[in-house]
C-alpha positions as CSV (number, residue, x, y, z in Angstrom):
1,M,30.4,-36.8,19.5
2,I,32.9,-34.1,20.5
3,I,31.6,-31.3,22.6
4,I,33.5,-28.0,22.5
5,A,34.1,-26.8,26.1
6,T,34.0,-23.1,25.5
7,L,33.0,-20.7,22.9
8,Q,36.6,-19.4,22.8
9,S,38.0,-22.9,22.1
10,A,35.4,-23.3,19.3
11,K,36.4,-20.0,17.8
12,D,40.1,-21.0,17.9
13,K,39.3,-24.3,16.2
14,Y,37.4,-22.4,13.5
15,A,40.4,-20.0,13.0
16,R,42.7,-23.0,12.6
17,R,40.4,-24.6,10.0
18,M,40.3,-21.4,8.0
19,A,44.1,-21.4,7.9
20,G,44.0,-24.9,6.6
21,A,41.3,-24.1,4.1
22,A,43.4,-21.4,2.5
23,A,46.2,-23.8,2.0
24,A,43.9,-26.5,0.5
25,Y,42.3,-23.9,-1.8
26,N,45.7,-22.9,-3.1
27,A,46.7,-26.5,-3.6
28,A,43.5,-27.2,-5.5
29,K,44.0,-24.4,-8.0
30,P,45.8,-26.5,-10.6
31,R,43.1,-29.2,-10.4
32,M,40.3,-26.6,-10.8
33,S,41.9,-25.3,-13.9
34,S,42.7,-28.7,-15.5
35,N,39.2,-30.1,-14.7
36,Y,37.3,-27.1,-16.0
37,A,37.5,-28.0,-19.7
38,A,36.6,-31.6,-19.1
39,G,33.6,-30.7,-17.0
40,V,32.3,-28.2,-19.5
41,A,32.8,-30.7,-22.3
42,R,30.8,-33.3,-20.4
43,F,28.0,-30.8,-19.7
44,L,27.8,-29.3,-23.2
45,G,28.8,-32.3,-25.2
46,S,31.7,-30.4,-26.9
47,P,34.9,-28.8,-25.6
48,P,34.8,-25.1,-24.7
49,A,36.6,-22.5,-26.8
50,A,40.3,-22.1,-25.9
51,H,39.9,-18.4,-24.9
52,I,37.2,-19.4,-22.4
53,V,39.4,-22.0,-20.8
54,A,42.3,-19.5,-20.7
55,A,40.1,-16.8,-19.1
56,Y,38.9,-19.3,-16.5
57,S,42.4,-20.4,-15.7
58,A,43.6,-16.9,-15.4
59,G,40.8,-16.1,-13.0
60,I,41.5,-19.1,-10.8
61,N,45.2,-18.2,-10.7
62,A,44.4,-14.6,-9.7
63,A,41.9,-15.6,-7.0
64,T,42.8,-15.5,-3.3
65,Y,41.1,-17.4,-0.6
66,R,39.3,-15.3,1.9
67,G,38.4,-17.3,5.0
68,G,35.6,-16.7,7.4
69,D,35.8,-14.3,10.3
70,P,36.2,-16.2,13.6
71,D,34.5,-13.3,15.5
72,K,31.5,-13.3,13.2
73,W,31.3,-17.1,13.4
74,A,31.3,-17.0,17.2
75,R,28.5,-14.5,17.3
76,N,26.4,-16.5,14.9
77,Y,27.1,-19.7,16.7
78,Q,26.2,-18.3,20.0
79,A,23.0,-16.8,18.7
80,K,22.1,-20.1,17.1
81,M,22.7,-22.1,20.3
82,T,20.8,-19.7,22.5
83,Q,17.8,-19.1,20.2
84,G,17.1,-22.7,19.5
């Protein structure tokens, strides 16, 4: 088990993870779009309409990742650790 020495070092680690999460999200966009139709077809038993797939893909491509706020995370983490 790794113990974070200070709240600041934990906050810095969180900020680094958020930066990596944005890159991972952007890299996953093509997979999200390509897997959508297959997932809907498995769920419904038939493929979705082409216009629905196109709208979903357009939404995924237009989306931007908004990571968490390291300051908010630090406040919530500190509150959780001190309040039990």
